[in-house]
C-alpha positions as CSV (number, residue, x, y, z in Angstrom):
1,M,32.1,-49.1,0.1
2,N,34.6,-46.5,-1.1
3,R,32.7,-46.3,-4.4
4,L,29.5,-45.5,-2.5
5,R,31.2,-42.7,-0.6
6,K,32.7,-41.2,-3.7
7,A,29.7,-41.5,-5.9
8,P,28.4,-38.0,-6.8
9,G,25.0,-37.0,-5.5
10,V,24.5,-40.2,-3.4
11,C,22.1,-39.6,-0.6
12,S,23.4,-40.8,2.8
13,S,20.0,-41.7,4.2
14,P,17.1,-41.7,1.8
15,G,13.9,-41.6,3.8
16,P,11.1,-39.5,5.2
17,Q,13.5,-37.0,6.9
18,L,14.4,-35.6,3.5
19,G,11.1,-33.8,3.5
20,K,10.5,-33.7,-0.2
21,A,9.1,-36.6,-2.3
22,K,11.1,-35.8,-5.4
23,K,14.4,-35.7,-3.5
24,A,13.6,-39.0,-1.7
25,A,12.6,-40.7,-5.0
26,R,15.8,-39.5,-6.6
27,C,17.8,-40.9,-3.7
28,W,16.0,-44.3,-3.8
29,S,16.6,-44.4,-7.6
30,Q,20.3,-43.8,-7.1
31,S,20.4,-46.4,-4.4
32,L,18.8,-48.9,-6.7
33,Q,21.2,-48.1,-9.5
34,L,24.2,-48.5,-7.3
35,A,22.9,-51.7,-5.7
36,T,22.3,-53.1,-9.2
37,E,25.7,-52.1,-10.5
38,L,27.4,-53.6,-7.4
39,A,25.3,-56.8,-7.5
40,M,23.7,-56.2,-4.1
41,P,20.2,-57.9,-4.4
42,Y,19.1,-57.3,-0.8
43,D,19.8,-53.5,-1.2
44,Q,18.1,-53.6,-4.6
45,A,15.0,-55.1,-2.9
46,R,15.1,-52.5,-0.1
47,A,15.2,-49.6,-2.6
48,H,12.3,-51.1,-4.6
49,A,10.4,-51.6,-1.4
50,A,11.0,-48.0,-0.3
51,M,9.8,-46.7,-3.7
52,A,6.7,-48.9,-3.6
53,E,5.8,-47.7,-0.1
54,A,6.3,-44.0,-1.2
55,R,4.1,-44.6,-4.2
56,V,6.6,-43.3,-6.7
57,A,5.8,-43.6,-10.4
58,D,5.5,-47.3,-11.3
59,W,5.2,-48.2,-7.6
60,Q,3.4,-51.4,-8.5
61,E,6.5,-52.6,-10.5
62,H,8.8,-51.7,-7.6
63,H,6.5,-53.7,-5.2
64,R,6.7,-56.7,-7.5
65,A,10.5,-56.4,-7.9
66,A,11.0,-56.1,-4.1
67,R,8.7,-59.1,-3.5
68,E,10.6,-61.2,-6.1
69,L,14.0,-60.3,-4.7
70,F,13.1,-60.8,-1.1
71,T,11.6,-64.2,-2.0
72,R,14.7,-65.3,-3.9
73,L,16.8,-64.2,-0.9
74,G,14.6,-65.9,1.7
75,A,14.2,-62.6,3.5
76,V,11.0,-63.6,5.3
77,R,11.0,-60.7,7.7
78,D,11.3,-58.2,4.8
79,L,8.5,-60.0,2.9
80,R,6.2,-59.6,6.0
81,L,7.1,-55.9,6.3
82,L,6.5,-55.4,2.6
83,G,3.0,-56.9,2.9
84,D,0.4,-56.3,0.2
85,L,0.0,-52.7,-0.5
86,P,-3.6,-51.7,-1.4
87,A,-4.1,-50.5,-5.0
88,Q,-4.5,-46.8,-5.5
């Protein structure tokens, strides 16, 4: 946890309240990077899901990755919430 607090530029709460899509995408990307480095698959899946829902670049890949991780972890509730996003 200390590493997360000390990491430069880490966003405390990436989400719609940030107001700007680019800043939110950067925060989710940082969250994904840290979750990957710290071997936190559930947090990786949540970051992928957030990016898919926000339709960032390559959102389809993020949706696929979130689905794979949630499935592997048995996170049924999260899979239901992820749902199937319509193609755009």
